C-alpha positions as CSV (number, residue, x, y, z in Angstrom):
1,L,90.2,-36.6,134.2
2,D,93.6,-36.8,132.9
3,G,94.8,-37.2,136.9
4,V,92.6,-40.2,137.3
5,R,93.8,-41.8,134.1
6,A,97.5,-41.1,134.9
7,S,96.8,-42.9,138.3
8,G,96.1,-45.8,136.3
9,N,92.3,-45.9,135.8
10,Q,91.9,-45.6,132.1
11,C,88.2,-46.5,132.2
12,V,86.9,-43.5,133.7
13,S,84.5,-41.3,131.6
14,V,82.1,-38.5,131.6
15,R,78.3,-38.8,130.4
16,S,75.2,-36.7,130.6
17,T,73.3,-39.6,132.0
18,K,73.7,-42.2,134.6
19,S,75.5,-45.5,133.5
20,R,72.8,-48.3,132.5
21,R,73.9,-51.2,134.8
22,S,71.3,-53.3,134.4
23,L,72.4,-53.6,130.7
24,R,75.5,-55.0,131.7
25,I,75.9,-58.8,131.8
26,Q,78.7,-59.0,134.0
27,P,79.4,-57.4,137.4
28,T,81.5,-54.0,136.7
29,S,84.0,-55.2,139.0
30,V,84.7,-58.1,136.2
31,P,86.1,-57.2,132.9
32,S,83.8,-58.4,130.0
33,S,84.5,-61.9,128.6
34,E,85.7,-62.1,124.9
35,E,82.7,-63.8,124.2
36,I,80.6,-61.1,125.5
37,E,82.6,-58.3,123.7
38,S,82.5,-60.5,120.3
39,M,78.6,-60.7,120.8
40,H,78.1,-57.2,121.1
41,L,80.4,-56.2,118.0
42,R,78.4,-58.3,116.1
43,F,75.1,-56.9,117.3
44,L,76.6,-53.6,116.3
45,R,76.5,-54.8,112.6
46,Q,73.4,-57.1,112.8
47,P,70.9,-56.2,115.8
48,P,68.8,-58.8,117.1
49,E,65.2,-59.1,116.5
50,D,63.0,-56.7,118.4
51,I,66.2,-54.6,119.5
52,S,66.6,-51.4,118.1
53,F,69.8,-50.3,117.0
54,W,70.2,-47.5,119.4
55,E,69.6,-49.9,122.2
56,V,72.2,-52.1,121.0
57,V,74.7,-49.1,121.3
58,E,73.9,-48.4,124.6
59,R,74.6,-52.3,125.6
60,F,77.7,-52.4,123.7
61,N,78.6,-49.0,125.9
62,A,77.7,-50.9,129.1
63,N,79.4,-53.8,128.4
64,V,82.8,-52.6,126.9
65,A,85.0,-50.7,129.2
66,Y,85.6,-47.1,128.3
67,S,89.3,-47.8,127.5
68,G,88.5,-50.1,124.8
69,L,88.0,-53.9,124.0
70,V,89.9,-56.0,126.1
71,H,90.1,-58.7,123.7
72,A,91.0,-56.5,120.4
73,V,93.4,-58.9,118.8
74,S,92.7,-62.2,117.0
75,Q,93.9,-65.7,118.6
76,D,95.9,-68.2,116.4
77,G,93.7,-70.9,115.3
78,I,91.4,-72.4,112.2
79,F,88.0,-71.4,113.9
80,T,89.1,-68.2,115.6
81,E,87.0,-65.0,114.9
82,N,88.6,-62.1,113.1
83,K,88.3,-59.5,115.8
84,E,89.8,-56.9,113.7
85,R,87.2,-57.3,110.9
86,L,84.5,-57.3,113.6
87,I,86.0,-53.9,115.2
88,K,86.3,-52.2,111.6
89,D,82.7,-53.4,110.5
90,A,81.2,-52.0,113.7
91,L,83.0,-48.7,113.4
92,I,81.4,-48.5,109.6
93,V,78.1,-49.2,110.6
94,L,78.1,-46.6,113.6
95,L,79.6,-44.0,111.1
96,S,76.8,-44.9,108.6
97,R,73.9,-44.4,111.2
98,C,73.2,-40.6,111.9
99,P,70.4,-39.9,114.7
100,S,69.9,-36.3,113.1
101,T,67.4,-37.7,110.5
102,P,63.9,-37.8,111.9
103,R,63.3,-41.4,110.9
104,S,66.1,-42.7,112.9
105,V,64.7,-41.2,116.1
106,P,63.0,-43.9,118.2
107,S,59.9,-43.0,120.0
108,S,59.9,-42.6,123.7
109,G,58.5,-45.8,124.0
110,D,61.1,-47.9,122.3
111,F,63.6,-47.6,125.3
112,V,62.4,-46.8,129.0
113,Y,65.4,-44.1,129.5
114,W,64.1,-41.9,126.8
115,K,60.7,-41.6,128.1
116,G,59.6,-37.7,128.4
117,L,62.5,-36.5,126.7
118,S,61.9,-34.7,123.6
119,D,63.1,-35.2,120.2
120,R,66.3,-32.9,120.4
121,E,67.4,-34.6,123.7
122,I,67.0,-38.1,122.2
123,R,69.1,-37.1,119.3
124,L,71.7,-35.7,121.6
125,Q,71.7,-38.5,123.8
126,L,72.0,-40.9,120.7
127,E,75.1,-39.1,119.1
128,E,76.6,-39.0,122.6
129,G,76.4,-42.6,122.8
130,R,77.3,-43.1,119.2
131,F,80.6,-41.3,119.6
132,Q,81.3,-43.1,123.0
133,A,80.9,-46.4,121.3
134,I,83.3,-44.9,118.5
135,R,85.8,-43.8,121.1
136,R,85.6,-47.6,122.4
137,L,86.3,-49.2,119.1
138,V,89.3,-46.5,117.9
139,A,90.9,-47.3,121.4
140,S,92.0,-50.7,120.0
141,K,94.6,-51.1,117.3
142,A,92.3,-52.2,114.7
143,G,90.1,-49.1,115.0
144,F,92.9,-46.6,115.5
145,E,94.2,-47.9,112.2
146,A,91.0,-47.7,110.3
147,F,90.7,-44.0,110.5
148,T,93.3,-43.7,107.5
149,Q,93.5,-47.3,106.1
150,L,89.8,-47.9,105.6
151,P,87.8,-46.1,102.7
152,G,85.4,-43.7,103.8
153,V,85.9,-43.8,107.4
154,R,87.9,-40.6,107.9
155,E,85.4,-38.6,105.6
156,N,82.4,-40.0,107.1
157,L,83.7,-39.3,110.8
158,G,84.9,-35.6,109.8
159,R,80.9,-35.0,108.7
160,A,80.0,-36.7,111.9
161,V,82.3,-34.5,114.0
162,V,81.3,-31.0,112.3
163,A,78.0,-31.7,112.6
164,A,77.9,-33.0,116.3
165,L,80.1,-29.8,117.3
166,A,77.6,-27.5,115.4
167,Q,74.7,-28.8,118.0
168,N,76.5,-26.8,120.7
169,D,76.0,-29.3,123.6
170,D,78.4,-29.7,126.1
171,A,78.1,-33.3,127.0
172,L,78.3,-34.1,123.0
173,T,81.0,-32.0,122.6
174,H,83.1,-33.8,125.3
175,A,82.0,-37.3,123.6
176,V,83.4,-36.0,120.4
177,I,86.5,-34.1,121.5
178,D,87.6,-37.2,123.6
179,A,86.9,-39.9,120.7
180,V,89.3,-37.4,118.5
181,N,91.8,-37.2,121.0
182,T,91.7,-41.2,121.0
183,L,92.6,-41.1,117.2
184,M,95.6,-38.9,117.9
185,Q,96.9,-40.4,121.1
186,P,96.7,-44.5,121.0
187,M,95.2,-46.3,123.8
188,H,96.3,-49.5,122.7
189,E,99.7,-51.5,123.5
190,S,102.7,-51.2,120.9
191,P,101.5,-48.1,119.1
192,D,102.9,-47.7,115.8
193,L,104.5,-44.1,115.3
194,R,104.0,-43.7,111.5
195,Q,100.1,-44.5,111.8
196,E,99.8,-41.8,114.8
197,Q,101.2,-39.2,112.5
198,L,99.3,-40.0,110.0
199,N,96.0,-39.9,112.1
200,K,97.1,-36.4,113.4
201,A,97.9,-34.9,110.0
202,S,94.7,-36.1,108.9
203,I,92.6,-34.6,111.6
204,M,94.6,-31.3,111.6
205,S,94.3,-30.6,107.9
206,S,90.3,-30.3,108.1
207,A,89.9,-26.5,108.1
208,S,86.0,-27.3,109.0
209,F,87.1,-29.0,112.2
210,M,90.2,-26.8,113.1
211,R,87.5,-23.8,112.7
212,Q,84.7,-25.5,114.8
213,L,87.6,-26.3,117.4
214,V,88.6,-22.6,117.5
215,N,85.3,-21.5,118.2
216,L,84.6,-23.8,120.6
217,F,87.6,-22.8,122.5
218,T,86.6,-19.0,122.0
219,L,83.3,-20.1,123.3
220,H,84.1,-21.7,126.4
221,T,86.8,-18.8,127.4
222,V,84.1,-16.3,127.0
223,S,81.2,-18.0,128.7
224,Y,83.4,-19.5,131.9
225,A,85.6,-16.4,132.2
226,C,85.9,-15.6,135.9
227,P,83.3,-12.5,136.5
228,F,85.7,-11.2,139.1
229,P,88.5,-9.1,138.9
230,I,91.7,-10.9,139.9
231,A,94.2,-9.0,142.1
């Protein structure tokens, strides 16, 4: 991943399921327009009728590049939309919705891709998609700054990260770590060094997160150690 991104492709990502291209409005070779991005940001805040919140998350991930929103800055004008507010509102909504509660898990018939899966498998996919959406939001300047500037975001995200890592699922763990990495290494243009330092200090000050991270490294070191002696 680091090699591909270093070559210039910032949209590369890893997920446990196939990309749902049927949910994308424009071809994958064409960046989503400003109207499409804004529409999906609004849908996260207020889903349309007859569409579940989690399907909205899937549609958001399908239509917004993994590298983040292309149109993340408000343009000058009287009737222009406040993109920063849309991004922050969407981030708050994503952090307030938790698929771990039984009533929030949709039935297998709610979305065709979940048919035949157990409740745990559905929850893991929902959580993975949620963190992939969070990663897309914090890749923008507004989302990056919201981590320390917006009340409740840091605490809610911290609880969500610790709970997700406790699931011991590789795909979910990757989505979580990639989202946290984006909060420590700015993906947007003209980053603020002070804000980057604040984010890093806030993340590294969490004892529970650091404990989970050390346990994760230890587990993977032991699990994937080479079984053959090295000459």
